C-alpha positions as CSV (number, residue, x, y, z in Angstrom):
1,M,280.7,188.2,50.8
2,M,277.6,188.3,49.8
3,T,275.8,187.2,52.8
4,F,277.1,190.5,54.7
5,Y,275.6,192.0,51.5
6,W,272.5,190.5,51.8
7,T,272.6,190.8,56.0
8,S,273.4,194.7,55.7
9,L,269.9,195.1,53.4
10,I,267.7,193.6,55.4
11,I,268.7,195.2,58.0
12,V,268.8,198.7,56.2
13,S,265.2,197.2,54.9
14,C,263.9,197.4,58.7
15,A,265.7,200.8,59.2
16,F,263.9,202.1,56.1
17,A,260.2,200.3,57.6
18,A,261.3,202.0,61.2
19,L,261.8,205.5,59.3
20,L,258.7,205.1,57.1
21,Y,256.5,204.7,60.0
22,R,258.2,207.6,61.5
23,L,257.3,209.8,58.7
24,I,253.5,209.3,59.3
25,K,253.5,208.9,62.4
26,G,255.9,211.7,64.1
27,P,254.6,213.5,67.3
28,T,256.3,216.6,65.2
29,T,256.7,218.0,61.8
30,A,260.5,217.8,62.7
31,D,260.6,214.8,63.6
32,R,258.7,214.4,60.2
33,V,261.6,216.1,58.7
34,V,264.4,213.9,60.2
35,A,262.4,211.0,58.7
36,L,262.2,212.3,55.7
37,D,266.5,212.7,55.7
38,A,267.0,209.8,57.2
39,L,264.8,207.9,54.1
40,G,266.5,209.2,51.3
41,V,270.1,208.1,52.9
42,S,268.0,204.7,53.7
43,L,267.3,204.6,50.0
44,V,271.2,205.3,48.1
45,S,272.0,202.5,50.7
46,I,269.0,200.1,49.6
47,V,270.2,201.2,46.0
48,A,273.6,200.8,46.4
49,L,273.5,197.7,48.3
50,L,271.4,196.4,45.4
51,S,274.2,197.6,42.5
52,M,276.7,195.5,44.7
53,I,274.6,192.7,45.1
54,I,274.1,192.5,41.4
55,G,277.6,193.7,39.9
56,T,276.6,196.8,37.9
57,K,277.2,200.3,37.9
58,F,273.9,201.4,36.1
59,F,272.6,202.4,39.7
60,L,275.3,204.8,40.0
61,E,273.3,207.9,37.9
62,I,270.0,206.8,39.9
63,I,271.8,207.0,44.1
64,L,273.2,210.6,42.7
65,L,269.3,211.7,42.0
66,L,268.1,210.3,45.1
67,S,271.3,212.0,46.8
68,I,270.3,215.7,45.3
69,L,266.3,215.0,45.9
70,S,266.4,213.8,49.3
71,F,268.9,216.9,49.8
72,I,266.3,219.4,47.8
73,G,263.5,218.4,50.3
74,T,265.4,218.6,53.7
75,A,265.8,222.2,52.4
76,A,262.5,222.4,51.2
77,F,260.9,221.1,54.5
78,A,263.5,223.0,57.0
79,K,262.2,226.3,55.3
80,F,258.8,225.2,55.7
81,I,259.7,225.0,59.1
82,E,261.6,228.2,59.1
83,R,259.1,230.2,57.4
84,G,256.0,228.8,56.8
85,V,256.0,229.1,52.9
86,I,258.3,227.5,51.3
87,F,258.3,229.9,47.8
88,D,258.2,233.4,48.8
89,R,256.6,235.8,46.5
90,D,257.8,238.7,48.5
91,N,260.3,240.5,46.5
92,R,260.7,244.0,48.6
93,R,263.7,243.2,50.4
């Protein structure tokens, strides 16, 4: 079973490296946003696999925090693509 965990960790780490390349060299902003979201998912997967390899439950809070931050980052970038600003200072609606 440990061989499966290590193999999965290597595969997800390679995917992480490829997504990092896409984040840096992406041709469009939308590609970079998708790569950032997938980086968050792969980072959560790496931490979860390390937690299973080590055999501890202490990383669950880190996984939850990374998931929340990944979601907030993706939502902020999506709003930036749509409107051009993240925080709208105009209170007139």
